One Martini backbone bead per residue (centre of mass of N, CA, C, O) as a GRO file, in nm:
protein
  164
    1MET     BB    1   0.096   0.036   0.024
    2THR     BB    2   0.080   0.360  -0.021
    3GLY     BB    3   0.227   0.544   0.252
    4THR     BB    4   0.314   0.310   0.427
    5PRO     BB    5   0.482   0.239   0.685
    6THR     BB    6   0.742  -0.003   0.771
    7THR     BB    7   0.774   0.150   1.040
    8SER     BB    8   0.780   0.265   1.332
    9PRO     BB    9   0.797   0.570   1.480
   10THR     BB   10   1.016   0.487   1.684
   11ALA     BB   11   1.221   0.368   1.475
   12GLN     BB   12   1.257   0.656   1.327
   13ARG     BB   13   1.352   0.774   1.634
   14LEU     BB   14   1.655   0.706   1.751
   15SER     BB   15   1.729   0.986   1.910
   16VAL     BB   16   1.462   0.915   2.071
   17PRO     BB   17   1.360   0.827   2.352
   18PRO     BB   18   1.150   0.671   2.524
   19ARG     BB   19   0.878   0.723   2.716
   20VAL     BB   20   0.890   0.735   3.071
   21THR     BB   21   0.625   0.690   3.341
   22ARG     BB   22   0.782   0.471   3.512
   23PRO     BB   23   0.929   0.299   3.719
   24PRO     BB   24   1.101   0.000   3.715
   25ARG     BB   25   0.950  -0.014   3.996
   26ASP     BB   26   0.793  -0.058   4.268
   27LEU     BB   27   0.727   0.098   4.556
   28THR     BB   28   0.769   0.113   4.869
   29GLU     BB   29   0.645   0.243   5.149
   30ARG     BB   30   0.920   0.331   5.262
   31GLU     BB   31   1.018   0.487   5.011
   32LEU     BB   32   0.781   0.685   4.987
   33THR     BB   33   0.803   0.806   5.269
   34THR     BB   34   1.094   0.908   5.236
   35LEU     BB   35   1.043   1.091   4.994
   36PHE     BB   36   0.845   1.275   5.144
   37ARG     BB   37   1.042   1.367   5.365
   38ILE     BB   38   1.245   1.492   5.171
   39ALA     BB   39   1.055   1.692   5.037
   40ASP     BB   40   0.977   1.842   5.307
   41CYS     BB   41   1.268   1.928   5.372
   42LEU     BB   42   1.339   2.078   5.095
   43ILE     BB   43   1.006   2.162   5.088
   44PRO     BB   44   0.868   2.376   5.266
   45ALA     BB   45   0.623   2.536   5.394
   46THR     BB   46   0.517   2.856   5.236
   47GLY     BB   47   0.266   3.013   5.254
   48PRO     BB   48   0.101   2.903   4.963
   49ASN     BB   49   0.317   2.681   4.982
   50PRO     BB   50   0.357   2.365   4.982
   51ALA     BB   51   0.477   2.100   5.063
   52GLY     BB   52   0.607   1.872   4.874
   53SER     BB   53   0.390   1.625   4.935
   54ALA     BB   54   0.127   1.834   4.936
   55ALA     BB   55   0.100   1.838   4.655
   56GLU     BB   56  -0.092   1.797   4.407
   57ASP     BB   57  -0.012   1.497   4.264
   58TYR     BB   58   0.277   1.410   4.362
   59THR     BB   59   0.300   1.105   4.321
   60ALA     BB   60   0.266   1.097   4.014
   61HIS     BB   61   0.517   1.288   3.961
   62LEU     BB   62   0.726   1.117   4.101
   63LEU     BB   63   0.698   0.869   3.916
   64LEU     BB   64   0.766   1.021   3.658
   65ALA     BB   65   1.052   1.114   3.747
   66LEU     BB   66   1.164   0.829   3.799
   67GLY     BB   67   1.123   0.736   3.507
   68ALA     BB   68   1.296   0.958   3.367
   69ARG     BB   69   1.536   0.854   3.590
   70SER     BB   70   1.617   0.540   3.544
   71ASP     BB   71   1.935   0.570   3.531
   72VAL     BB   72   1.920   0.641   3.875
   73PHE     BB   73   1.736   0.465   4.050
   74ASP     BB   74   1.924   0.285   4.225
   75LYS     BB   75   2.081   0.515   4.358
   76VAL     BB   76   1.840   0.661   4.482
   77MET     BB   77   1.730   0.417   4.647
   78ALA     BB   78   1.984   0.389   4.819
   79GLY     BB   79   1.959   0.669   4.947
   80VAL     BB   80   1.681   0.626   5.068
   81GLU     BB   81   1.758   0.388   5.249
   82ASN     BB   82   1.976   0.554   5.415
   83LEU     BB   83   1.730   0.766   5.514
   84ALA     BB   84   1.490   0.608   5.651
   85ASP     BB   85   1.611   0.610   5.972
   86VAL     BB   86   1.604   0.906   5.984
   87PRO     BB   87   1.518   1.145   6.168
   88ASP     BB   88   1.359   1.435   6.118
   89GLY     BB   89   1.570   1.612   6.294
   90ARG     BB   90   1.820   1.480   6.089
   91LEU     BB   91   1.766   1.511   5.781
   92TRP     BB   92   1.909   1.771   5.698
   93ALA     BB   93   2.194   1.678   5.779
   94ALA     BB   94   2.195   1.425   5.597
   95LEU     BB   95   2.163   1.581   5.330
   96LYS     BB   96   2.418   1.752   5.361
   97GLN     BB   97   2.608   1.509   5.370
   98LEU     BB   98   2.534   1.397   5.095
   99TRP     BB   99   2.619   1.650   4.937
  100SER     BB  100   2.930   1.645   5.042
  101THR     BB  101   2.982   1.314   4.954
  102ASP     BB  102   2.721   1.249   4.724
  103LEU     BB  103   2.630   1.378   4.429
  104GLU     BB  104   2.536   1.120   4.265
  105THR     BB  105   2.281   1.116   4.461
  106PHE     BB  106   2.174   1.398   4.536
  107ASN     BB  107   2.107   1.527   4.262
  108PRO     BB  108   1.884   1.331   4.162
  109LEU     BB  109   1.711   1.330   4.413
  110SER     BB  110   1.649   1.638   4.426
  111SER     BB  111   1.544   1.663   4.133
  112ILE     BB  112   1.305   1.471   4.157
  113VAL     BB  113   1.158   1.601   4.394
  114ALA     BB  114   1.141   1.891   4.270
  115GLY     BB  115   1.029   1.823   3.989
  116ALA     BB  116   0.760   1.706   4.085
  117TYR     BB  117   0.658   1.962   4.218
  118PHE     BB  118   0.681   2.151   3.950
  119MET     BB  119   0.472   1.959   3.781
  120THR     BB  120   0.244   2.044   3.928
  121PRO     BB  121  -0.033   2.227   3.875
  122GLN     BB  122  -0.033   2.391   4.137
  123ILE     BB  123   0.258   2.508   4.114
  124LYS     BB  124   0.242   2.624   3.833
  125ALA     BB  125   0.022   2.827   3.916
  126LEU     BB  126   0.173   2.972   4.150
  127ILE     BB  127   0.424   3.057   3.939
  128GLY     BB  128   0.314   3.100   3.634
  129TYR     BB  129   0.341   2.823   3.469
  130PRO     BB  130   0.228   2.699   3.154
  131GLY     BB  131   0.440   2.557   3.011
  132GLN     BB  132   0.508   2.413   2.735
  133GLN     BB  133   0.544   2.616   2.433
  134ARG     BB  134   0.477   2.740   2.134
  135ASP     BB  135   0.700   3.034   2.014
  136PRO     BB  136   0.724   3.168   1.736
  137ALA     BB  137   0.871   3.365   1.528
  138SER     BB  138   0.846   3.611   1.339
  139VAL     BB  139   0.960   3.734   1.053
  140ASP     BB  140   1.056   4.004   1.171
  141GLU     BB  141   1.217   3.886   1.407
  142ALA     BB  142   1.408   3.714   1.235
  143ALA     BB  143   1.527   3.945   1.067
  144ASN     BB  144   1.643   4.103   1.311
  145GLU     BB  145   1.837   3.874   1.406
  146ILE     BB  146   2.004   3.846   1.118
  147ASP     BB  147   2.082   4.125   1.113
  148GLY     BB  148   2.432   4.133   1.071
  149LEU     BB  149   2.550   3.843   1.108
  150ILE     BB  150   2.750   3.847   0.829
  151ASP     BB  151   2.926   4.107   0.825
  152PRO     BB  152   3.212   4.001   0.911
  153VAL     BB  153   3.244   3.818   0.661
  154ILE     BB  154   3.220   4.034   0.444
  155GLU     BB  155   3.453   4.218   0.553
  156ARG     BB  156   3.682   4.005   0.529
  157GLY     BB  157   3.640   3.820   0.300
  158PRO     BB  158   3.800   3.617   0.106
  159ILE     BB  159   3.971   3.277   0.207
  160TYR     BB  160   4.032   3.096  -0.015
  161VAL     BB  161   4.220   2.781  -0.031
  162PRO     BB  162   4.379   2.582  -0.214
  163ALA     BB  163   4.487   2.245  -0.188
  164ASP     BB  164   4.723   2.258  -0.419
   0.00000   0.00000   0.00000
């Protein structure tokens, strides 16, 4: 049949990894509780802003963020396990210690926890972020941007040197 692709759209886009929306495995209750405690420690409630885990739909966005960073899932979960028994009053100090000694764990852990928070519709609305949207430049704006762009090349003149 003419016009029918012979491969799937995913196979045609080899440079784009497939979208992952779930972590590699289900989280235990202990892991989820610890992630909530970490979120609340790093993002405390202030003014109209809820604490990390108190944002509406936080759990769904946390799972989405963990899926998106499945490349570091095991490392992050190992860090979560190490923080699980730390009492709430010592969690901030333990996170600071993790930051100072193990950035390979702290950076993705904190990015996942904070990223999930800022992905929630409630927080996006609170900070006035409409989400990603297409905003192409008009022809006039594009012309203004390129005006004068190659002037230095024209002023320099030709510099072609034959290879022989």
